C-alpha positions in Angstrom: 11.7 26.1 -2.1 14.9 24.5 -3.5 14.7 22.3 -6.8 14.5 18.8 -4.5 11.9 20.2 -2.1 10.1 21.2 -5.3 10.0 17.8 -6.8 8.8 16.5 -3.8 6.1 18.8 -2.5 5.2 20.2 -5.7 2.4 20.3 -7.5 -0.1 20.0 -4.6 1.4 17.3 -3.3 2.3 19.6 0.2 -0.9 19.6 0.5 -2.2 15.8 0.9 1.9 16.4 2.9 0.3 18.8 5.6 -3.0 16.8 5.7 -1.5 13.3 6.7 0.5 14.9 8.8 -2.5 16.4 10.5 -4.1 13.5 11.0 -1.4 12.1 12.7 -1.4 14.1 15.0 -4.7 14.7 15.0 -6.2 11.6 16.0 -4.0 10.3 18.8 -4.3 13.7 19.7 -8.5 13.5 20.3 -8.3 9.5 21.2 -6.5 9.6 24.1 -6.8 13.3 25.7 -10.5 14.0 24.7 -13.0 13.0 26.7 -15.4 10.1 25.5 -18.5 12.0 26.4 -17.2 14.8 23.8 -18.7 14.6 19.9 -14.7 15.0 18.9 -13.4 12.0 20.8 -12.2 9.1 18.3 -12.7 6.2 19.7 -10.6 3.1 20.8 -12.0 0.9 18.5 -11.3 3.4 15.5 -8.0 4.0 16.0 -6.4 0.7 14.7 -9.1 1.0 12.0 -8.0 4.1 10.7 -4.6 3.3 10.9 -5.7 -0.1 9.1 -6.5 2.3 6.1 -3.3 4.1 6.2 -1.4 0.9 5.7 -3.4 -0.1 2.7 -3.0 3.4 1.6 0.6 2.8 1.3 0.1 -0.4 -0.2 -1.5 0.9 -2.9 0.8 3.6 -3.5 3.9 0.9 -3.8 1.4 -0.8 -6.5 0.7 2.2 -8.5 4.2 2.8 -8.6 4.8 -0.7 -11.2 1.6 0.2 -13.0 0.8 3.4 -12.9 4.4 4.6 -13.8 5.7 1.6 -15.3 3.3 -0.7 -16.7 4.1 -3.7 -14.8 0.6 -4.8 -13.9 1.3 -6.8 -10.7 -1.3 -9.1 -9.6 1.0 -11.0 -6.1 1.4 -7.4 -4.4 0.0 -9.3 -1.7 2.8 -11.6 -1.3 5.5 -8.3 -0.3 2.8 -7.3 2.5 3.0 -10.4 3.7 6.5 -11.3 3.7 6.3 -7.9 5.4 3.6 -8.9 8.1 5.1 -12.1 8.6 8.6 -10.5 9.5 7.0 -8.1 12.2 5.1 -11.2 13.4 7.9 -12.9 13.9 9.4 -10.0 16.2 5.8 -9.9 17.9 6.0 -13.9 18.5 9.3 -13.7 20.0 8.2 -10.7 22.5 6.0 -12.8 24.2 9.0 -14.9 25.8 7.1 -17.2 28.5 4.2 -15.6 29.0 2.5 -17.8 25.9 -0.2 -20.8 27.0 2.4 -23.3 27.8 5.0 -21.6 29.4 7.6 -22.4 27.1 10.6 -19.0 27.0 12.0 -19.9 23.3 9.7 -21.5 21.5 6.1 -20.3 20.4 3.0 -21.6 21.3 2.9 -22.9 18.4 6.0 -24.7 18.2 5.1 -26.1 21.4 1.8 -27.8 20.0 3.8 -29.3 17.0 6.2 -30.7 19.1 9.5 -29.2 17.9 12.4 -29.5 19.8 14.6 -26.1 19.2 13.6 -22.6 17.6 14.3 -22.8 13.7 17.4 -21.0 12.6 15.7 -18.7 10.2 13.4 -17.3 13.7 17.3 -15.8 15.1 17.7 -12.3 15.0 13.7 -11.6 15.4 13.9 -11.1 19.1 15.4 -7.6 18.2 13.2 -4.9 17.0 15.9 -2.9 14.5 16.7 -6.6 13.2 12.8 -7.2 12.4 13.2 -4.5 10.9 15.9 -5.2 8.0 13.6 -8.2 7.7 10.6 -6.1 6.9 12.8 -4.5 3.8 15.1 -7.1 2.9 13.0 -9.8 2.6 10.5 -8.8 -0.2 13.2 -7.1 -1.4 15.2 -10.0 -2.2 12.1 -12.1 -3.6 11.1 -8.7 -5.7 15.1 -8.9 -7.0 15.3 -12.3 -7.8 12.1 -12.5 -9.1 12.2 -9.6 -11.8 15.9 -10.3 -12.4 14.8 -13.6 -14.1 11.7 -12.2 -15.5 12.7 -9.0 -16.7 15.5 -10.3 -18.8 13.6 -12.9 -20.0 11.7 -9.8 -21.1 8.5 -11.2 -20.1 5.5 -8.6 -20.0 1.9 -7.9 -20.8 -0.7 -10.3 -19.6 2.2 -13.1 -18.6 4.3 -10.9 -16.2 0.6 -10.7 -14.3 0.0 -14.7 -14.4 3.6 -15.1 -13.4 3.0 -12.6 -10.0 -0.4 -14.3 -9.2 1.6 -17.7 -9.5 4.2 -16.3 -7.3 1.9 -15.3 -4.5 -0.5 -18.5 -4.9 2.6 -20.5 -4.5 3.5 -18.6 -1.6 0.1 -19.0 0.2 0.4 -23.1 -0.2 4.2 -22.9 1.2 2.8 -20.6 4.9 -0.2 -23.2 4.9 2.4 -26.1 5.8 2.7 -26.6 9.6 5.9 -27.7 8.8 7.5 -24.1 7.5 7.4 -23.0 11.0 5.2 -20.2 10.5 2.3 -21.5 12.1 0.3 -22.5 9.3 -3.2 -22.5 8.4 -3.7 -20.0 12.1 -0.1 -17.7 11.4 1.0 -15.7 14.1 -1.3 -14.3 17.0 -1.6 -13.4 19.9 0.6 -11.1 20.4 1.7 -9.2 23.7 3.5 -6.1 23.6 5.8 -4.2 21.0 8.7 -2.6 22.4 8.5 -3.2 25.8 4.9 -1.9 25.3 1.0 -3.5 25.7 0.1 -3.8 22.1 -3.7 -3.2 23.4 -3.2 -0.3 25.3 -4.5 2.7 23.8 -1.2 4.5 23.8 0.5 2.1 21.4 -2.3 1.7 18.7 -2.1 5.3 18.8 1.8 5.2 17.8 1.0 2.9 15.5 -1.8 5.3 13.7 0.8 8.1 14.1 3.6 5.2 12.4 1.4 4.9 9.6 0.5 8.5 9.0 4.4 9.3 8.8 5.2 5.8 7.0 2.5 6.8 4.0 3.9 10.4 4.0 7.4 8.9 3.6 5.9 6.4 1.1 4.8 9.4 -0.7 7.5 11.4 -0.7 10.0 8.5 -2.1 7.7 7.9 -5.1 7.2 11.3 -5.7 10.9 11.7 -5.6 11.5 8.7 -8.7 8.8 9.9 -10.7 9.3 13.4 -11.1 13.1 12.8 -11.5 15.0 11.6 -15.0 14.5 7.9 -14.0 10.6 8.7 -13.7 10.8 9.8 -17.1 12.5 7.2 -18.6 9.9 5.2 -16.9 6.7 6.4 -18.2 8.5 6.1 -22.2 9.2 2.4 -20.5 5.6 2.1 -20.0 3.7 3.9 -23.5 6.6 2.6 -25.5 9.1 -0.2 -24.4 11.0 -1.1 -27.8 11.2 2.4 -28.4 12.5 2.9 -25.6 15.5 -0.3 -25.5 16.4 0.9 -28.8 17.3 4.4 -27.9 19.4 2.7 -25.8 18.4 2.3 -22.0 18.7 -1.0 -20.3 14.7 -1.5 -19.9 15.1 -4.8 -17.1 17.6 -2.3 -14.7 15.0 0.2 -14.6 12.1 -2.0 -13.9 14.3 -4.0 -11.5 14.8 -0.9 -9.1 11.2 0.2 -9.5 9.8 -3.4 -8.8 12.5 -4.2 -5.8 11.2 -0.3 -4.3 7.9 -1.3 -5.0 8.5 -4.3 -3.1 9.8 -3.1 0.1 7.2 -0.3 0.3 4.6 -2.8 0.2 6.7 -5.0 3.3 6.5 -1.7 5.3 3.2 -2.0 4.9 2.5 -4.8 6.4 4.9 -4.9 8.7 2.5 -2.0 10.4 -0.6 -3.7 9.4 0.1 -6.2 11.8 0.3 -5.1 15.1 -2.9 -3.5 14.2 -5.5 -6.6 13.6 -3.3 -8.7 15.7 -2.6 -11.6 13.4 -1.4 -12.6 10.3 -2.0 -15.9 8.6 -1.6 -17.2 4.7 -4.5 -16.0 4.0 -3.5 -12.6 3.6 -1.3 -14.4 0.6 -4.3 -15.1 -1.2 -4.3 -13.9 -5.0 -8.0 -12.2 -4.5 -5.9 -9.9 -2.0 -3.7 -8.9 -4.8 -6.7 -8.3 -7.4 -8.2 -6.3 -4.8 -5.0 -3.9 -4.7 -5.3 -3.4 -8.4 -9.0 -2.0 -7.2 -8.1 0.4 -5.2 -5.8 1.9 -7.5 -8.2 1.7 -10.6 -10.8 3.3 -8.4 -8.5 5.7 -7.8 -6.7 6.4 -10.3 -3.6 5.0 -11.7 -0.4 7.0 -12.4 -1.5 9.9 -9.8 0.2 8.7 -6.9 -2.9 10.9 -4.3 -5.3 8.0 -6.3 -3.7 5.0 -5.3 -4.4 6.4 -1.3 -8.0 7.6 -2.1 -9.1 4.8 -3.4 -7.6 2.3 -0.8 -9.2 4.5 1.6 -13.0 4.6 -0.2 -12.9 1.0 -1.1 -12.0 -0.5 2.7 -14.4 2.0 3.9 -17.0 0.7 2.1 -16.0 -2.8 2.6 -16.1 -1.9 6.1 -19.6 -0.9 5.7 -21.1 -2.8 3.3 -19.6 -6.3 5.3 -21.5 -4.8 8.3 -24.6 -3.8 6.3 -25.2 -6.2 3.8 -22.1 -8.5 4.2 -23.2 -11.1 1.1 -23.4 -8.5 -1.2 -19.9 -7.0 -0.9 -18.6 -9.2 -3.3 -20.7 -8.4 -6.3 -20.6 -4.8 -5.0 -17.0 -4.9 -5.3 -17.2 -6.7 -8.4 -19.5 -3.9 -9.8 -17.1 -1.0 -8.9 -14.3 -2.2 -10.5 -16.4 -2.8 -14.3 -17.8 0.4 -13.6 -15.0 2.1 -13.2 -13.5 0.4 -16.5 -16.3 1.1 -18.8 -17.0 4.8 -17.0 -14.1 5.9 -15.4 -10.9 4.1 -17.1 -8.7 6.8 -15.3 -10.7 6.8 -11.7 -12.0 9.4 -9.8 -9.1 12.4 -9.9 -9.0 11.5 -13.7 -13.0 12.2 -13.7 -12.5 15.8 -11.7 -9.5 16.4 -13.6 -12.1 15.9 -16.9 -15.3 17.7 -15.0 -12.3 20.8 -14.7 -11.1 20.7 -18.1 -14.9 20.9 -19.2 -15.5 23.9 -17.0 -12.5 25.5 -18.2 -13.8 25.1 -21.9 -17.0 26.0 -21.4 -15.8 29.5 -19.7 -13.5 29.5 -22.0 -16.3 29.3 -24.7 -18.4 31.7 -23.3 -15.6 34.2 -22.8 -14.9 34.2 -26.7 -18.6 34.2 -28.1 -18.7 37.7 -25.6 -16.0 39.1 -26.9 -17.1 38.3 -30.6 -20.1 40.4 -30.2 -18.8 43.1 -28.5 -19.2 46.2 -30.6 -15.9 47.9 -31.6 -16.7 51.4 -31.0 -14.0 53.0 -33.1 -15.6 51.1 -35.5 -19.0 52.8 -34.9 -17.5 56.2 -35.2 
């Protein structure tokens, strides 16, 4: 295994990659080719649900990259996720064409309803998939770059930076609620028909979107691991642990922060783009500050600074959310808040940190027992 492969797949990361690749193949196969009568069959409604979990895992991974390894607590990553989702939603709306309620081939239904006369200039190009995917990465990346350029050069850190990120996503929430913004207002973008010419509700399309989400998560994991295991990653950890000392040593801290912040925003935008066709809607509620706080909880539960932890936390918390909102919908927010308090007080390193602590204690006990046994074992030569 070469140096690059070791950095990408070392320390058991290859196990997670193998699992995700297996899931990317197994779920579509069990959904499309295993008969419904079989206990191994994956029902149609579970495929987009599992796909949504994978997009959330990619989103959590993007937050862990900046929080777990660089010490930037972002309470606004939901904004980058939503911007990527809107870019994909605009492409899907343009694919409807004349099949909308009003039959206008040039304008989406909400624009016809609001008496728009022509398509706004910022919608141009979204009838092409490649352009939409470019915007999925470029729009969140550009916003993150501009935000980070001013914030990091001004040396805004800690809770002040977290509050500013939350203010950013709240400002976008208010802006996208306006009908004159041209993004559907409160209702957002929905009623999608197809993607790349395939019916979006077809089982095959949903299976393909699930597989794409799994592969995107694998790619995001490899990119993040490549970053954190490089010399750049060591500098990021130094910035997290002792920013002033790192700056004193001659490193341009703001440049490192800006790079990882922008990369993280692009990963979040990609997650949003994969999320939208699987849930069938994107609206301003995705910008809600509470959503960004919930992402932080996923990372904290799984264990920040681990790459694997955020993935585990995102899947487990959202599975619990699905179950709670079905069985006890009025108690979900209390359960989420209690979970965050419990993790903060008793598991500051998350589930993965807890597992590592338990393993370390077991190894210490084994070592202590082995040492004691060696100490009491009689020496035959001394007896003679």
